Structure formats: structure tokens, C-alpha cells
C-alpha positions in Angstrom: 1.7 4.2 21.2 4.1 5.6 18.9 2.3 7.5 16.0 5.0 6.5 13.5 3.6 5.8 10.3 4.6 3.0 7.9 4.4 2.7 4.7 4.9 -0.6 3.0 4.7 -2.1 -0.9 5.9 -4.3 -3.8 6.6 -2.3 -6.8 6.9 -4.0 -10.0 6.4 -1.6 -12.8 7.5 1.3 -10.8 3.6 2.3 -10.5 3.4 1.7 -6.9 5.9 3.5 -5.2 5.0 6.3 -6.5 1.9 6.3 -4.9 3.6 4.4 -1.6 6.0 8.3 -2.1 2.8 10.6 -2.2 1.5 8.6 1.0 5.2 8.7 2.9 5.5 12.6 2.1 1.8 13.3 2.8 2.2 11.8 6.4 5.7 11.8 7.2 6.0 7.7 6.6 8.8 5.5 6.6 9.1 3.7 2.9 9.6 0.2 3.8 10.0 -2.4 0.3 9.1 -5.3 1.5 11.0 -6.9 -2.5 14.0 -5.8 -0.4 13.5 -5.1 3.3 12.9 -9.0 5.4 12.0 -7.4 8.3 9.8 -4.6 9.2 9.6 -2.8 13.3 5.8 -2.5 13.5 7.4 -2.1 18.0 6.5 1.7 17.6 3.8 2.2 14.7 0.5 3.7 15.0 -1.0 3.9 11.6 0.6 1.2 8.4 -0.3 1.9 4.6 0.3 -1.3 2.8 0.1 -0.8 -0.8 0.7 -3.2 -3.6 0.0 -4.0 -7.3 -2.4 -6.2 -9.1 -1.2 -9.8 -10.1 -4.0 -12.0 -11.5 -6.0 -10.9 -9.3 -3.8 -10.9 -6.5 -1.4 -9.0 -5.1 2.4 -10.2 -5.1 3.8 -12.8 -3.9 6.5 -10.6 -2.0 4.1 -8.9 -0.1 2.1 -11.5 1.1 5.1 -13.4 2.2 5.4 -10.5 4.0 2.2 -9.9 6.0 1.8 -13.5 7.1 4.6 -13.5 9.0 3.9 -10.2 10.1 3.3 -8.9 13.9 2.2 -6.4 14.7 1.5 -4.4 18.8 -3.0 -4.5 19.3 -4.4 -1.3 18.4 -2.0 -0.8 15.5 -5.1 0.5 12.5 -4.2 0.0 8.5 -5.4 1.2 5.5 -4.5 0.1 1.7 -3.9 1.4 -1.6 -2.4 0.2 -5.1 -2.3 0.1 -8.9 -3.9 -1.9 -11.5 -4.2 -2.0 -15.0 -8.1 -3.6 -14.3 -9.5 -3.9 -10.8 -8.2 -3.3 -7.7 -8.3 -7.0 -6.3 -5.8 -6.3 -4.3 -7.1 -4.1 -2.3 -9.5 -7.5 -0.8 -7.3 -9.5 0.0 -4.5 -7.3 1.2 -7.4 -6.5 4.2 -8.5 -9.7 4.8 -4.8 -10.5 5.4 -4.2 -7.5 7.7 -7.3 -8.1 9.1 -6.3 -12.1 10.0 -3.5 -10.2 11.7 -6.8 -8.4 14.5 -5.8 -4.7 12.5 -8.5 -2.5 11.7 -8.6 -2.1 7.9 -9.7 1.5 8.2 -10.3 3.1 4.3 -8.3 1.9 1.2 -7.6 4.5 -2.1 -6.3 2.6 -5.7 -5.6 4.4 -9.1 -4.5 3.0 -12.2 -1.4 2.5 -13.1 1.0 1.7 -16.7 -0.5 -1.8 -17.7 3.1 -3.5 -18.1 0.8 -6.7 -18.8 -0.8 -4.9 -22.3 3.3 -4.5 -23.4 2.0 -0.6 -21.4 -0.1 0.1 -24.0 -3.1 0.9 -20.8 -2.8 4.5 -18.6 0.0 5.8 -19.9 1.3 8.1 -18.1 -0.7 6.9 -14.2 -0.4 7.0 -11.8 -0.3 11.0 -12.5 -0.4 14.3 -10.6 -4.3 14.3 -9.9 -3.6 10.5 -9.2 -0.8 11.5 -6.7 -2.7 14.2 -5.3 -5.7 12.4 -4.7 -3.6 9.4 -3.2 -2.1 12.8 -0.8 -5.8 13.4 -0.4 -6.9 9.1 1.3 -4.0 9.2 3.6 -4.5 12.2 5.7 -7.6 11.2 5.8 -6.9 7.7 6.8 -4.3 9.2 9.7 -7.5 11.6 11.0 -5.6 14.9 9.4 
């Protein structure tokens, strides 16, 4: 199996995109925006990061559709990540959808993101530099390096 690392994400507000960028930078991963990319070739993938914001306690419809259509080779491992305004409930759903595909979820990461549902009043400036450093540390830990 190849060592190619993919960072699949959906981000409506840009919060999760910032975290995805930090993760990709930390591990040399290839970014895949599931809102604009309808297909993701996992044939050479060795590790998959999956991230999304939380919308009414769930991940976005675009991410759910992406994961439901996902076909992965045996042995691919994954980690989930996301941003949240109140609670990172989407991580449980992301993990479950991956596990239903036979993918082992080895770690998870979440940090606050500016909550646009509350008119942007909660978590201003998040994710911040400390959050992004923590995301990079999470990514390196998840892939074992």
C-alpha cells in the first residue's frame, strides 16, 4: 500500500478549511474539498483524514454523501477532525461512517471555530495559531510520526 495521505474536508465558513490546511502541511497530505470534488481516488492511499464542521449536531450533507460513496482499499486507516461552535458531535458520525466502510479510526481532533450560527459572536479568532499547532501535532501523531 502506498503512503499517500489524503485530507478530505468540507467547510462552509472556512474554519475547518484552516484546520485541514494545517494538517495537510504537517504530514504532506493532499487536500480534497468534498464540496467541489465529486470523486476521490483512494487506490494509493495509506491514510485518510476526514474533517467537517458541525451543523445542527451533524456533519454537512456533502461530507455524508462523500463518505457513503467512498470505496477504500483494505488496510486504510483514518482520523477525524473538525471545528465546532458548541460541541463536536459530528466526529461521532464521521467515525461511524468510516467504520461502516471497514476503516479503522485511530484518532480525533476538534477545536472551536467562529460560530456563524450565533452571528459570529462565539469563538472569534478561532481556530487560532495555537489550535492550528495542536492540529498539526494531532496529524503527526495520527500517522505515527
